[in-house]
Steps between C-alpha positions, in 0.01 A plus 500: 500500500617858449265618775645249746858601415412868529338445842805307619735775385304758698541305825796535733797271463421329831149409381633373166752276678228371728282414199797335329571281804138392531473423127826301506386301804163417343663400171748278690221323687313448172808347337563268798139381482531431126831319555347287777207393284721415203745313724222292651393369163846423369631328815210257530524367145647150466729612219663756727544248780678259264725777372590612852588146602714464190674833566575409863669166427854647476450675833396177671820338374699798633322472837580127519866570420524769769334283764716202404816711519400635839431150630835382360692783670309452824573126499873534434573775752294378794481737791752779532701509822791719595796266553761775501647509854723800416207739491553785743170578665651775711455831320749697714816646355820359654748757364 
C-alpha cells in the first residue's frame, strides 16, 4: 500500500485527479450494481408486497378525496363564461 501511495504522490496533480475520477466512477457503478441486485430480491418477496400495499392505503384515500373534491367543484361550477358586459376590450387610452 505504501508503494502505491508513494507512486501516486510522485505523479502530477492532473494525473492524480484523473485516477481519482476513474476510481470514483468505477466504485459508483459497483455500488449501483450491488443496490440493483439487493433491490431485486427485496421487491419480489411477498412480505414486501404486502407491506407496500399496507403503506399505500392512506395515499389511496387521499387520492380518492382529491378526485372527489375536484369532481364536486367541477359539477357545481359548470362551464365558466364571461357574463360581464362592462369589460372594455379596447386597449387604447382615452385621456
